[in-house]
N, CA, C and O atoms as a Maestro MAE file, in Angstrom:
{
 s_m_m2io_version
 :::
 2.0.0
}

f_m_ct {
 s_m_title
 :::
 protein
 m_atom[356] {
  # First column is atom index #
  i_m_mmod_type
  r_m_x_coord
  r_m_y_coord
  r_m_z_coord
  i_m_residue_number
  s_m_chain_name
  s_m_pdb_residue_name
  s_m_pdb_atom_name
  i_m_atomic_number
  :::
  1 25 89.813 110.266 88.178 1 A "MET " " N  " 7
  2 3 89.508 108.902 88.517 1 A "MET " " CA " 6
  3 2 88.288 108.419 87.744 1 A "MET " " C  " 6
  4 15 87.359 109.181 87.475 1 A "MET " " O  " 8
  5 25 88.311 107.146 87.394 2 A "VAL " " N  " 7
  6 3 87.202 106.551 86.667 2 A "VAL " " CA " 6
  7 2 86.309 105.829 87.659 2 A "VAL " " C  " 6
  8 15 86.784 105.034 88.470 2 A "VAL " " O  " 8
  9 25 85.033 106.103 87.592 3 A "GLU " " N  " 7
  10 3 84.094 105.466 88.503 3 A "GLU " " CA " 6
  11 2 83.230 104.490 87.729 3 A "GLU " " C  " 6
  12 15 82.727 104.807 86.651 3 A "GLU " " O  " 8
  13 25 83.064 103.310 88.284 4 A "ASN " " N  " 7
  14 3 82.206 102.309 87.676 4 A "ASN " " CA " 6
  15 2 80.769 102.711 87.967 4 A "ASN " " C  " 6
  16 15 80.368 102.756 89.130 4 A "ASN " " O  " 8
  17 25 79.986 103.002 86.937 5 A "SER " " N  " 7
  18 3 78.652 103.581 87.122 5 A "SER " " CA " 6
  19 2 77.665 102.648 87.799 5 A "SER " " C  " 6
  20 15 76.726 103.126 88.435 5 A "SER " " O  " 8
  21 25 77.834 101.354 87.693 6 A "TRP " " N  " 7
  22 3 76.847 100.457 88.285 6 A "TRP " " CA " 6
  23 2 77.114 100.138 89.743 6 A "TRP " " C  " 6
  24 15 76.209 99.669 90.433 6 A "TRP " " O  " 8
  25 25 78.314 100.373 90.238 7 A "THR " " N  " 7
  26 3 78.590 100.090 91.642 7 A "THR " " CA " 6
  27 2 79.087 101.304 92.406 7 A "THR " " C  " 6
  28 15 79.040 101.323 93.635 7 A "THR " " O  " 8
  29 25 79.561 102.315 91.696 8 A "GLY " " N  " 7
  30 3 80.133 103.475 92.367 8 A "GLY " " CA " 6
  31 2 81.548 103.234 92.855 8 A "GLY " " C  " 6
  32 15 82.096 104.088 93.551 8 A "GLY " " O  " 8
  33 25 82.166 102.105 92.520 9 A "LEU " " N  " 7
  34 3 83.526 101.787 92.931 9 A "LEU " " CA " 6
  35 2 84.514 102.279 91.894 9 A "LEU " " C  " 6
  36 15 84.192 102.366 90.709 9 A "LEU " " O  " 8
  37 25 85.711 102.599 92.339 10 A "LEU " " N  " 7
  38 3 86.765 103.009 91.414 10 A "LEU " " CA " 6
  39 2 87.193 101.819 90.571 10 A "LEU " " C  " 6
  40 15 87.214 100.686 91.052 10 A "LEU " " O  " 8
  41 25 87.532 102.072 89.329 11 A "ALA " " N  " 7
  42 3 88.064 101.025 88.469 11 A "ALA " " CA " 6
  43 2 89.417 100.577 89.017 11 A "ALA " " C  " 6
  44 15 90.218 101.404 89.452 11 A "ALA " " O  " 8
  45 25 89.668 99.286 88.995 12 A "LEU " " N  " 7
  46 3 90.908 98.735 89.528 12 A "LEU " " CA " 6
  47 2 92.129 99.381 88.892 12 A "LEU " " C  " 6
  48 15 93.120 99.631 89.578 12 A "LEU " " O  " 8
  49 25 92.078 99.653 87.604 13 A "SER " " N  " 7
  50 3 93.220 100.244 86.914 13 A "SER " " CA " 6
  51 2 93.541 101.648 87.403 13 A "SER " " C  " 6
  52 15 94.646 102.136 87.164 13 A "SER " " O  " 8
  53 25 92.630 102.299 88.065 14 A "GLU " " N  " 7
  54 3 92.867 103.638 88.605 14 A "GLU " " CA " 6
  55 2 93.425 103.595 90.021 14 A "GLU " " C  " 6
  56 15 93.880 104.616 90.537 14 A "GLU " " O  " 8
  57 25 93.395 102.438 90.649 15 A "VAL " " N  " 7
  58 3 93.797 102.314 92.050 15 A "VAL " " CA " 6
  59 2 95.202 101.747 92.195 15 A "VAL " " C  " 6
  60 15 95.946 102.162 93.084 15 A "VAL " " O  " 8
  61 25 95.573 100.810 91.340 16 A "ILE " " N  " 7
  62 3 96.876 100.165 91.476 16 A "ILE " " CA " 6
  63 2 97.800 100.576 90.348 16 A "ILE " " C  " 6
  64 15 97.357 100.969 89.270 16 A "ILE " " O  " 8
  65 25 99.069 100.479 90.611 17 A "GLU " " N  " 7
  66 3 100.103 100.731 89.616 17 A "GLU " " CA " 6
  67 2 100.502 99.395 88.996 17 A "GLU " " C  " 6
  68 15 100.297 98.341 89.599 17 A "GLU " " O  " 8
  69 25 101.070 99.441 87.795 18 A "LEU " " N  " 7
  70 3 101.499 98.224 87.123 18 A "LEU " " CA " 6
  71 2 102.486 97.439 87.980 18 A "LEU " " C  " 6
  72 15 102.414 96.211 88.025 18 A "LEU " " O  " 8
  73 25 103.408 98.120 88.661 19 A "ASN " " N  " 7
  74 3 104.399 97.436 89.494 19 A "ASN " " CA " 6
  75 2 103.772 96.690 90.655 19 A "ASN " " C  " 6
  76 15 104.401 95.785 91.204 19 A "ASN " " O  " 8
  77 25 102.547 97.039 91.052 20 A "ASP " " N  " 7
  78 3 101.867 96.333 92.134 20 A "ASP " " CA " 6
  79 2 101.545 94.899 91.750 20 A "ASP " " C  " 6
  80 15 101.285 94.070 92.622 20 A "ASP " " O  " 8
  81 25 101.558 94.595 90.462 21 A "LEU " " N  " 7
  82 3 101.216 93.261 89.999 21 A "LEU " " CA " 6
  83 2 102.430 92.347 89.899 21 A "LEU " " C  " 6
  84 15 102.294 91.180 89.532 21 A "LEU " " O  " 8
  85 25 103.603 92.854 90.216 22 A "TYR " " N  " 7
  86 3 104.829 92.084 90.120 22 A "TYR " " CA " 6
  87 2 105.289 91.601 91.489 22 A "TYR " " C  " 6
  88 15 105.010 92.216 92.518 22 A "TYR " " O  " 8
  89 25 106.004 90.477 91.466 23 A "GLU " " N  " 7
  90 3 106.749 90.044 92.648 23 A "GLU " " CA " 6
  91 2 107.851 91.089 92.846 23 A "GLU " " C  " 6
  92 15 108.532 91.451 91.886 23 A "GLU " " O  " 8
  93 25 108.033 91.568 94.055 24 A "THR " " N  " 7
  94 3 109.003 92.628 94.316 24 A "THR " " CA " 6
  95 2 109.975 92.210 95.407 24 A "THR " " C  " 6
  96 15 109.578 91.644 96.426 24 A "THR " " O  " 8
  97 25 111.234 92.492 95.185 25 A "ARG " " N  " 7
  98 3 112.274 92.302 96.208 25 A "ARG " " CA " 6
  99 2 112.966 93.630 96.426 25 A "ARG " " C  " 6
  100 15 113.097 94.440 95.509 25 A "ARG " " O  " 8
  101 25 113.409 93.843 97.660 26 A "ILE " " N  " 7
  102 3 114.082 95.088 98.026 26 A "ILE " " CA " 6
  103 2 115.322 94.740 98.836 26 A "ILE " " C  " 6
  104 15 115.279 93.876 99.713 26 A "ILE " " O  " 8
  105 25 116.424 95.414 98.540 27 A "ASP " " N  " 7
  106 3 117.686 95.234 99.264 27 A "ASP " " CA " 6
  107 2 118.054 96.565 99.902 27 A "ASP " " C  " 6
  108 15 118.164 97.578 99.212 27 A "ASP " " O  " 8
  109 25 118.242 96.567 101.213 28 A "ASN " " N  " 7
  110 3 118.581 97.775 101.974 28 A "ASN " " CA " 6
  111 2 120.036 97.740 102.422 28 A "ASN " " C  " 6
  112 15 120.623 96.669 102.573 28 A "ASN " " O  " 8
  113 25 120.614 98.928 102.634 29 A "ASP " " N  " 7
  114 3 121.939 98.985 103.244 29 A "ASP " " CA " 6
  115 2 121.784 98.872 104.762 29 A "ASP " " C  " 6
  116 15 120.667 98.728 105.259 29 A "ASP " " O  " 8
  117 25 122.881 98.935 105.491 30 A "SER " " N  " 7
  118 3 122.831 98.766 106.944 30 A "SER " " CA " 6
  119 2 122.073 99.879 107.651 30 A "SER " " C  " 6
  120 15 121.631 99.704 108.787 30 A "SER " " O  " 8
  121 25 121.917 101.036 106.983 31 A "GLY " " N  " 7
  122 3 121.172 102.150 107.567 31 A "GLY " " CA " 6
  123 2 119.695 102.147 107.217 31 A "GLY " " C  " 6
  124 15 118.942 103.013 107.664 31 A "GLY " " O  " 8
  125 25 119.278 101.164 106.411 32 A "GLY " " N  " 7
  126 3 117.877 101.057 106.050 32 A "GLY " " CA " 6
  127 2 117.486 101.698 104.730 32 A "GLY " " C  " 6
  128 15 116.325 101.621 104.327 32 A "GLY " " O  " 8
  129 25 118.439 102.333 104.047 33 A "LYS " " N  " 7
  130 3 118.130 102.923 102.744 33 A "LYS " " CA " 6
  131 2 118.009 101.824 101.702 33 A "LYS " " C  " 6
  132 15 118.778 100.862 101.702 33 A "LYS " " O  " 8
  133 25 117.038 101.978 100.816 34 A "ILE " " N  " 7
  134 3 116.869 101.014 99.734 34 A "ILE " " CA " 6
  135 2 117.976 101.213 98.709 34 A "ILE " " C  " 6
  136 15 118.198 102.322 98.224 34 A "ILE " " O  " 8
  137 25 118.673 100.114 98.384 35 A "LEU " " N  " 7
  138 3 119.728 100.152 97.378 35 A "LEU " " CA " 6
  139 2 119.252 99.608 96.037 35 A "LEU " " C  " 6
  140 15 119.513 100.200 94.989 35 A "LEU " " O  " 8
  141 25 118.552 98.477 96.078 36 A "TYR " " N  " 7
  142 3 118.100 97.819 94.866 36 A "TYR " " CA " 6
  143 2 116.633 97.430 95.008 36 A "TYR " " C  " 6
  144 15 116.169 97.069 96.089 36 A "TYR " " O  " 8
  145 25 115.913 97.513 93.883 37 A "ILE " " N  " 7
  146 3 114.542 97.020 93.795 37 A "ILE " " CA " 6
  147 2 114.498 96.092 92.596 37 A "ILE " " C  " 6
  148 15 115.015 96.420 91.528 37 A "ILE " " O  " 8
  149 25 113.882 94.938 92.772 38 A "GLY " " N  " 7
  150 3 113.727 93.994 91.671 38 A "GLY " " CA " 6
  151 2 112.279 93.605 91.502 38 A "GLY " " C  " 6
  152 15 111.558 93.405 92.479 38 A "GLY " " O  " 8
  153 25 111.852 93.497 90.245 39 A "TYR " " N  " 7
  154 3 110.489 93.088 89.917 39 A "TYR " " CA " 6
  155 2 110.554 91.836 89.043 39 A "TYR " " C  " 6
  156 15 111.409 91.717 88.165 39 A "TYR " " O  " 8
  157 25 109.642 90.915 89.299 40 A "SER " " N  " 7
  158 3 109.490 89.740 88.453 40 A "SER " " CA " 6
  159 2 108.015 89.566 88.136 40 A "SER " " C  " 6
  160 15 107.154 89.890 88.953 40 A "SER " " O  " 8
  161 25 107.730 89.059 86.960 41 A "GLN " " N  " 7
  162 3 106.352 88.816 86.564 41 A "GLN " " CA " 6
  163 2 105.855 87.463 87.037 41 A "GLN " " C  " 6
  164 15 104.724 87.073 86.745 41 A "GLN " " O  " 8
  165 25 106.703 86.742 87.772 42 A "THR " " N  " 7
  166 3 106.381 85.410 88.262 42 A "THR " " CA " 6
  167 2 106.230 85.425 89.777 42 A "THR " " C  " 6
  168 15 107.108 85.916 90.487 42 A "THR " " O  " 8
  169 25 105.125 84.891 90.269 43 A "ALA " " N  " 7
  170 3 104.931 84.798 91.724 43 A "ALA " " CA " 6
  171 2 105.969 83.846 92.313 43 A "ALA " " C  " 6
  172 15 106.291 82.820 91.715 43 A "ALA " " O  " 8
  173 25 106.489 84.195 93.491 44 A "ASN " " N  " 7
  174 3 107.511 83.389 94.171 44 A "ASN " " CA " 6
  175 2 108.695 83.100 93.252 44 A "ASN " " C  " 6
  176 15 109.220 81.986 93.226 44 A "ASN " " O  " 8
  177 25 109.099 84.100 92.515 45 A "ALA " " N  " 7
  178 3 110.138 83.951 91.496 45 A "ALA " " CA " 6
  179 2 111.465 83.508 92.088 45 A "ALA " " C  " 6
  180 15 111.885 84.020 93.126 45 A "ALA " " O  " 8
  181 25 112.129 82.559 91.436 46 A "PRO " " N  " 7
  182 3 113.466 82.165 91.870 46 A "PRO " " CA " 6
  183 2 114.435 83.335 91.688 46 A "PRO " " C  " 6
  184 15 114.393 84.021 90.667 46 A "PRO " " O  " 8
  185 25 115.283 83.558 92.647 47 A "THR " " N  " 7
  186 3 116.191 84.703 92.609 47 A "THR " " CA " 6
  187 2 117.407 84.475 91.717 47 A "THR " " C  " 6
  188 15 118.140 85.416 91.413 47 A "THR " " O  " 8
  189 25 117.623 83.231 91.296 48 A "ASP " " N  " 7
  190 3 118.794 82.929 90.470 48 A "ASP " " CA " 6
  191 2 118.466 82.798 88.982 48 A "ASP " " C  " 6
  192 15 119.334 82.430 88.190 48 A "ASP " " O  " 8
  193 25 117.231 83.093 88.599 49 A "GLU " " N  " 7
  194 3 116.855 83.028 87.184 49 A "GLU " " CA " 6
  195 2 116.827 84.422 86.577 49 A "GLU " " C  " 6
  196 15 116.541 85.402 87.265 49 A "GLU " " O  " 8
  197 25 117.122 84.505 85.297 50 A "LYS " " N  " 7
  198 3 117.163 85.790 84.589 50 A "LYS " " CA " 6
  199 2 115.755 86.224 84.189 50 A "LYS " " C  " 6
  200 15 115.387 86.225 83.014 50 A "LYS " " O  " 8
  201 25 114.981 86.592 85.214 51 A "ILE " " N  " 7
  202 3 113.590 87.007 85.015 51 A "ILE " " CA " 6
  203 2 113.282 88.274 85.817 51 A "ILE " " C  " 6
  204 15 112.116 88.589 86.057 51 A "ILE " " O  " 8
  205 25 114.308 88.990 86.223 52 A "TRP " " N  " 7
  206 3 114.132 90.158 87.085 52 A "TRP " " CA " 6
  207 2 114.406 91.455 86.341 52 A "TRP " " C  " 6
  208 15 115.326 91.539 85.528 52 A "TRP " " O  " 8
  209 25 113.596 92.464 86.631 53 A "TYR " " N  " 7
  210 3 113.788 93.840 86.185 53 A "TYR " " CA " 6
  211 2 114.380 94.573 87.378 53 A "TYR " " C  " 6
  212 15 113.769 94.598 88.446 53 A "TYR " " O  " 8
  213 25 115.544 95.164 87.220 54 A "LEU " " N  " 7
  214 3 116.258 95.746 88.356 54 A "LEU " " CA " 6
  215 2 116.378 97.264 88.267 54 A "LEU " " C  " 6
  216 15 116.460 97.843 87.184 54 A "LEU " " O  " 8
  217 25 116.386 97.883 89.437 55 A "LEU " " N  " 7
  218 3 116.680 99.306 89.591 55 A "LEU " " CA " 6
  219 2 117.644 99.470 90.749 55 A "LEU " " C  " 6
  220 15 117.556 98.752 91.745 55 A "LEU " " O  " 8
  221 25 118.558 100.406 90.619 56 A "LYS " " N  " 7
  222 3 119.457 100.762 91.716 56 A "LYS " " CA " 6
  223 2 119.142 102.203 92.106 56 A "LYS " " C  " 6
  224 15 119.064 103.078 91.244 56 A "LYS " " O  " 8
  225 25 118.962 102.448 93.397 57 A "LEU " " N  " 7
  226 3 118.684 103.791 93.884 57 A "LEU " " CA " 6
  227 2 119.975 104.428 94.368 57 A "LEU " " C  " 6
  228 15 120.803 103.784 95.012 57 A "LEU " " O  " 8
  229 25 120.132 105.707 94.045 58 A "GLU " " N  " 7
  230 3 121.301 106.458 94.501 58 A "GLU " " CA " 6
  231 2 120.825 107.651 95.319 58 A "GLU " " C  " 6
  232 15 119.710 108.141 95.144 58 A "GLU " " O  " 8
  233 25 121.691 108.104 96.211 59 A "TYR " " N  " 7
  234 3 121.342 109.160 97.161 59 A "TYR " " CA " 6
  235 2 122.356 110.291 97.087 59 A "TYR " " C  " 6
  236 15 123.531 110.070 96.794 59 A "TYR " " O  " 8
  237 25 121.886 111.510 97.357 60 A "ASP " " N  " 7
  238 3 122.790 112.662 97.368 60 A "ASP " " CA " 6
  239 2 123.502 112.748 98.719 60 A "ASP " " C  " 6
  240 15 123.287 111.906 99.590 60 A "ASP " " O  " 8
  241 25 124.338 113.751 98.891 61 A "SER " " N  " 7
  242 3 125.133 113.882 100.118 61 A "SER " " CA " 6
  243 2 124.277 114.156 101.352 61 A "SER " " C  " 6
  244 15 124.748 113.991 102.477 61 A "SER " " O  " 8
  245 25 123.029 114.571 101.156 62 A "ASN " " N  " 7
  246 3 122.115 114.794 102.285 62 A "ASN " " CA " 6
  247 2 121.291 113.555 102.629 62 A "ASN " " C  " 6
  248 15 120.493 113.570 103.566 62 A "ASN " " O  " 8
  249 25 121.491 112.488 101.867 63 A "GLY " " N  " 7
  250 3 120.775 111.256 102.129 63 A "GLY " " CA " 6
  251 2 119.425 111.140 101.432 63 A "GLY " " C  " 6
  252 15 118.655 110.223 101.715 63 A "GLY " " O  " 8
  253 25 119.136 112.067 100.520 64 A "PHE " " N  " 7
  254 3 117.884 112.023 99.779 64 A "PHE " " CA " 6
  255 2 118.087 111.258 98.469 64 A "PHE " " C  " 6
  256 15 119.139 111.365 97.838 64 A "PHE " " O  " 8
  257 25 117.088 110.495 98.069 65 A "MET " " N  " 7
  258 3 117.187 109.758 96.820 65 A "MET " " CA " 6
  259 2 117.308 110.742 95.662 65 A "MET " " C  " 6
  260 15 116.524 111.683 95.543 65 A "MET " " O  " 8
  261 25 118.302 110.510 94.816 66 A "SER " " N  " 7
  262 3 118.545 111.430 93.714 66 A "SER " " CA " 6
  263 2 118.432 110.783 92.335 66 A "SER " " C  " 6
  264 15 118.368 111.474 91.319 66 A "SER " " O  " 8
  265 25 118.409 109.444 92.312 67 A "ARG " " N  " 7
  266 3 118.404 108.788 91.003 67 A "ARG " " CA " 6
  267 2 117.944 107.347 91.126 67 A "ARG " " C  " 6
  268 15 118.268 106.661 92.095 67 A "ARG " " O  " 8
  269 25 117.184 106.892 90.132 68 A "LYS " " N  " 7
  270 3 116.878 105.474 89.939 68 A "LYS " " CA " 6
  271 2 117.599 105.054 88.669 68 A "LYS " " C  " 6
  272 15 117.319 105.571 87.588 68 A "LYS " " O  " 8
  273 25 118.525 104.114 88.802 69 A "ARG " " N  " 7
  274 3 119.350 103.698 87.664 69 A "ARG " " CA " 6
  275 2 118.895 102.366 87.101 69 A "ARG " " C  " 6
  276 15 118.452 101.480 87.831 69 A "ARG " " O  " 8
  277 25 119.015 102.242 85.786 70 A "LEU " " N  " 7
  278 3 118.839 100.963 85.111 70 A "LEU " " CA " 6
  279 2 120.193 100.259 85.051 70 A "LEU " " C  " 6
  280 15 121.231 100.915 85.145 70 A "LEU " " O  " 8
  281 25 120.197 98.945 84.898 71 A "PRO " " N  " 7
  282 3 121.470 98.235 84.718 71 A "PRO " " CA " 6
  283 2 122.205 98.738 83.482 71 A "PRO " " C  " 6
  284 15 121.595 99.324 82.588 71 A "PRO " " O  " 8
  285 25 123.500 98.511 83.431 72 A "ASP " " N  " 7
  286 3 124.332 98.965 82.319 72 A "ASP " " CA " 6
  287 2 123.827 98.455 80.962 72 A "ASP " " C  " 6
  288 15 123.958 99.152 79.956 72 A "ASP " " O  " 8
  289 25 123.262 97.265 80.927 73 A "ASP " " N  " 7
  290 3 122.780 96.686 79.675 73 A "ASP " " CA " 6
  291 2 121.339 97.070 79.356 73 A "ASP " " C  " 6
  292 15 120.772 96.565 78.387 73 A "ASP " " O  " 8
  293 25 120.736 97.951 80.149 74 A "GLY " " N  " 7
  294 3 119.407 98.463 79.843 74 A "GLY " " CA " 6
  295 2 118.274 97.784 80.586 74 A "GLY " " C  " 6
  296 15 118.477 96.898 81.417 74 A "GLY " " O  " 8
  297 25 117.073 98.234 80.254 75 A "ALA " " N  " 7
  298 3 115.867 97.778 80.925 75 A "ALA " " CA " 6
  299 2 115.399 96.439 80.366 75 A "ALA " " C  " 6
  300 15 115.634 96.115 79.202 75 A "ALA " " O  " 8
  301 25 114.744 95.684 81.207 76 A "GLY " " N  " 7
  302 3 114.149 94.423 80.778 76 A "GLY " " CA " 6
  303 2 114.177 93.405 81.893 76 A "GLY " " C  " 6
  304 15 114.887 93.567 82.885 76 A "GLY " " O  " 8
  305 25 113.410 92.372 81.723 77 A "PHE " " N  " 7
  306 3 113.390 91.264 82.683 77 A "PHE " " CA " 6
  307 2 114.490 90.287 82.282 77 A "PHE " " C  " 6
  308 15 114.224 89.161 81.862 77 A "PHE " " O  " 8
  309 25 115.742 90.752 82.423 78 A "LEU " " N  " 7
  310 3 116.911 90.053 81.880 78 A "LEU " " CA " 6
  311 2 117.924 89.641 82.931 78 A "LEU " " C  " 6
  312 15 118.971 89.094 82.584 78 A "LEU " " O  " 8
  313 25 117.651 89.881 84.190 79 A "TYR " " N  " 7
  314 3 118.686 89.789 85.212 79 A "TYR " " CA " 6
  315 2 118.293 88.836 86.339 79 A "TYR " " C  " 6
  316 15 117.119 88.514 86.521 79 A "TYR " " O  " 8
  317 25 119.303 88.394 87.090 80 A "THR " " N  " 7
  318 3 119.029 87.614 88.297 80 A "THR " " CA " 6
  319 2 119.081 88.548 89.501 80 A "THR " " C  " 6
  320 15 119.895 89.470 89.550 80 A "THR " " O  " 8
  321 25 118.214 88.303 90.456 81 A "TRP " " N  " 7
  322 3 118.225 89.092 91.680 81 A "TRP " " CA " 6
  323 2 119.521 88.839 92.445 81 A "TRP " " C  " 6
  324 15 120.099 89.762 93.019 81 A "TRP " " O  " 8
  325 25 119.971 87.597 92.451 82 A "ASP " " N  " 7
  326 3 121.176 87.232 93.210 82 A "ASP " " CA " 6
  327 2 122.408 88.017 92.775 82 A "ASP " " C  " 6
  328 15 123.277 88.298 93.600 82 A "ASP " " O  " 8
  329 25 122.499 88.376 91.498 83 A "ASP " " N  " 7
  330 3 123.680 89.067 90.962 83 A "ASP " " CA " 6
  331 2 123.446 90.558 90.752 83 A "ASP " " C  " 6
  332 15 124.175 91.190 89.988 83 A "ASP " " O  " 8
  333 25 122.453 91.128 91.407 84 A "ARG " " N  " 7
  334 3 122.022 92.515 91.168 84 A "ARG " " CA " 6
  335 2 123.166 93.529 91.222 84 A "ARG " " C  " 6
  336 15 123.197 94.446 90.402 84 A "ARG " " O  " 8
  337 25 124.082 93.397 92.138 85 A "ALA " " N  " 7
  338 3 125.145 94.387 92.292 85 A "ALA " " CA " 6
  339 2 126.143 94.383 91.126 85 A "ALA " " C  " 6
  340 15 126.858 95.364 90.916 85 A "ALA " " O  " 8
  341 25 126.189 93.297 90.382 86 A "THR " " N  " 7
  342 3 127.174 93.181 89.291 86 A "THR " " CA " 6
  343 2 126.714 93.844 87.997 86 A "THR " " C  " 6
  344 15 127.513 93.987 87.072 86 A "THR " " O  " 8
  345 25 125.460 94.249 87.906 87 A "TYR " " N  " 7
  346 3 124.913 94.800 86.671 87 A "TYR " " CA " 6
  347 2 125.069 96.311 86.541 87 A "TYR " " C  " 6
  348 15 124.692 96.887 85.521 87 A "TYR " " O  " 8
  349 25 125.615 96.950 87.557 88 A "PHE " " N  " 7
  350 3 125.743 98.407 87.559 88 A "PHE " " CA " 6
  351 2 127.199 98.791 87.704 88 A "PHE " " C  " 6
  352 15 127.898 98.258 88.566 88 A "PHE " " O  " 8
  353 25 127.675 99.723 86.857 89 A "SER " " N  " 7
  354 3 129.084 100.148 86.972 89 A "SER " " CA " 6
  355 2 129.184 101.333 87.910 89 A "SER " " C  " 6
  356 15 130.279 101.844 88.144 89 A "SER " " O  " 8
  :::
 }
 m_bond[355] {
  # First column is bond index #
  i_m_from
  i_m_to
  i_m_order
  :::
  1 1 2 1
  2 2 3 1
  3 3 4 2
  4 3 5 1
  5 5 6 1
  6 6 7 1
  7 7 8 2
  8 7 9 1
  9 9 10 1
  10 10 11 1
  11 11 12 2
  12 11 13 1
  13 13 14 1
  14 14 15 1
  15 15 16 2
  16 15 17 1
  17 17 18 1
  18 18 19 1
  19 19 20 2
  20 19 21 1
  21 21 22 1
  22 22 23 1
  23 23 24 2
  24 23 25 1
  25 25 26 1
  26 26 27 1
  27 27 28 2
  28 27 29 1
  29 29 30 1
  30 30 31 1
  31 31 32 2
  32 31 33 1
  33 33 34 1
  34 34 35 1
  35 35 36 2
  36 35 37 1
  37 37 38 1
  38 38 39 1
  39 39 40 2
  40 39 41 1
  41 41 42 1
  42 42 43 1
  43 43 44 2
  44 43 45 1
  45 45 46 1
  46 46 47 1
  47 47 48 2
  48 47 49 1
  49 49 50 1
  50 50 51 1
  51 51 52 2
  52 51 53 1
  53 53 54 1
  54 54 55 1
  55 55 56 2
  56 55 57 1
  57 57 58 1
  58 58 59 1
  59 59 60 2
  60 59 61 1
  61 61 62 1
  62 62 63 1
  63 63 64 2
  64 63 65 1
  65 65 66 1
  66 66 67 1
  67 67 68 2
  68 67 69 1
  69 69 70 1
  70 70 71 1
  71 71 72 2
  72 71 73 1
  73 73 74 1
  74 74 75 1
  75 75 76 2
  76 75 77 1
  77 77 78 1
  78 78 79 1
  79 79 80 2
  80 79 81 1
  81 81 82 1
  82 82 83 1
  83 83 84 2
  84 83 85 1
  85 85 86 1
  86 86 87 1
  87 87 88 2
  88 87 89 1
  89 89 90 1
  90 90 91 1
  91 91 92 2
  92 91 93 1
  93 93 94 1
  94 94 95 1
  95 95 96 2
  96 95 97 1
  97 97 98 1
  98 98 99 1
  99 99 100 2
  100 99 101 1
  101 101 102 1
  102 102 103 1
  103 103 104 2
  104 103 105 1
  105 105 106 1
  106 106 107 1
  107 107 108 2
  108 107 109 1
  109 109 110 1
  110 110 111 1
  111 111 112 2
  112 111 113 1
  113 113 114 1
  114 114 115 1
  115 115 116 2
  116 115 117 1
  117 117 118 1
  118 118 119 1
  119 119 120 2
  120 119 121 1
  121 121 122 1
  122 122 123 1
  123 123 124 2
  124 123 125 1
  125 125 126 1
  126 126 127 1
  127 127 128 2
  128 127 129 1
  129 129 130 1
  130 130 131 1
  131 131 132 2
  132 131 133 1
  133 133 134 1
  134 134 135 1
  135 135 136 2
  136 135 137 1
  137 137 138 1
  138 138 139 1
  139 139 140 2
  140 139 141 1
  141 141 142 1
  142 142 143 1
  143 143 144 2
  144 143 145 1
  145 145 146 1
  146 146 147 1
  147 147 148 2
  148 147 149 1
  149 149 150 1
  150 150 151 1
  151 151 152 2
  152 151 153 1
  153 153 154 1
  154 154 155 1
  155 155 156 2
  156 155 157 1
  157 157 158 1
  158 158 159 1
  159 159 160 2
  160 159 161 1
  161 161 162 1
  162 162 163 1
  163 163 164 2
  164 163 165 1
  165 165 166 1
  166 166 167 1
  167 167 168 2
  168 167 169 1
  169 169 170 1
  170 170 171 1
  171 171 172 2
  172 171 173 1
  173 173 174 1
  174 174 175 1
  175 175 176 2
  176 175 177 1
  177 177 178 1
  178 178 179 1
  179 179 180 2
  180 179 181 1
  181 181 182 1
  182 182 183 1
  183 183 184 2
  184 183 185 1
  185 185 186 1
  186 186 187 1
  187 187 188 2
  188 187 189 1
  189 189 190 1
  190 190 191 1
  191 191 192 2
  192 191 193 1
  193 193 194 1
  194 194 195 1
  195 195 196 2
  196 195 197 1
  197 197 198 1
  198 198 199 1
  199 199 200 2
  200 199 201 1
  201 201 202 1
  202 202 203 1
  203 203 204 2
  204 203 205 1
  205 205 206 1
  206 206 207 1
  207 207 208 2
  208 207 209 1
  209 209 210 1
  210 210 211 1
  211 211 212 2
  212 211 213 1
  213 213 214 1
  214 214 215 1
  215 215 216 2
  216 215 217 1
  217 217 218 1
  218 218 219 1
  219 219 220 2
  220 219 221 1
  221 221 222 1
  222 222 223 1
  223 223 224 2
  224 223 225 1
  225 225 226 1
  226 226 227 1
  227 227 228 2
  228 227 229 1
  229 229 230 1
  230 230 231 1
  231 231 232 2
  232 231 233 1
  233 233 234 1
  234 234 235 1
  235 235 236 2
  236 235 237 1
  237 237 238 1
  238 238 239 1
  239 239 240 2
  240 239 241 1
  241 241 242 1
  242 242 243 1
  243 243 244 2
  244 243 245 1
  245 245 246 1
  246 246 247 1
  247 247 248 2
  248 247 249 1
  249 249 250 1
  250 250 251 1
  251 251 252 2
  252 251 253 1
  253 253 254 1
  254 254 255 1
  255 255 256 2
  256 255 257 1
  257 257 258 1
  258 258 259 1
  259 259 260 2
  260 259 261 1
  261 261 262 1
  262 262 263 1
  263 263 264 2
  264 263 265 1
  265 265 266 1
  266 266 267 1
  267 267 268 2
  268 267 269 1
  269 269 270 1
  270 270 271 1
  271 271 272 2
  272 271 273 1
  273 273 274 1
  274 274 275 1
  275 275 276 2
  276 275 277 1
  277 277 278 1
  278 278 279 1
  279 279 280 2
  280 279 281 1
  281 281 282 1
  282 282 283 1
  283 283 284 2
  284 283 285 1
  285 285 286 1
  286 286 287 1
  287 287 288 2
  288 287 289 1
  289 289 290 1
  290 290 291 1
  291 291 292 2
  292 291 293 1
  293 293 294 1
  294 294 295 1
  295 295 296 2
  296 295 297 1
  297 297 298 1
  298 298 299 1
  299 299 300 2
  300 299 301 1
  301 301 302 1
  302 302 303 1
  303 303 304 2
  304 303 305 1
  305 305 306 1
  306 306 307 1
  307 307 308 2
  308 307 309 1
  309 309 310 1
  310 310 311 1
  311 311 312 2
  312 311 313 1
  313 313 314 1
  314 314 315 1
  315 315 316 2
  316 315 317 1
  317 317 318 1
  318 318 319 1
  319 319 320 2
  320 319 321 1
  321 321 322 1
  322 322 323 1
  323 323 324 2
  324 323 325 1
  325 325 326 1
  326 326 327 1
  327 327 328 2
  328 327 329 1
  329 329 330 1
  330 330 331 1
  331 331 332 2
  332 331 333 1
  333 333 334 1
  334 334 335 1
  335 335 336 2
  336 335 337 1
  337 337 338 1
  338 338 339 1
  339 339 340 2
  340 339 341 1
  341 341 342 1
  342 342 343 1
  343 343 344 2
  344 343 345 1
  345 345 346 1
  346 346 347 1
  347 347 348 2
  348 347 349 1
  349 349 350 1
  350 350 351 1
  351 351 352 2
  352 351 353 1
  353 353 354 1
  354 354 355 1
  355 355 356 2
  :::
 }
}
């Protein structure tokens, strides 16, 4: 950890992750497991605009998360949150 010598406080970059700075949406199944996570670089981002970075979570037969998938067309802020399920085969 990096300590700021004049205050003794941790540097902000050591405390937060890059994803903490994004607008985040989460979609759960009926059992409460997270299915999709979406990030946008815009606060209060519209869900129908192609400004979302999407991930799909998959689970093994025991119910443990086994994979984070990118959309079929790859990574990027290229997708709409509203159509998240259509981007994965």
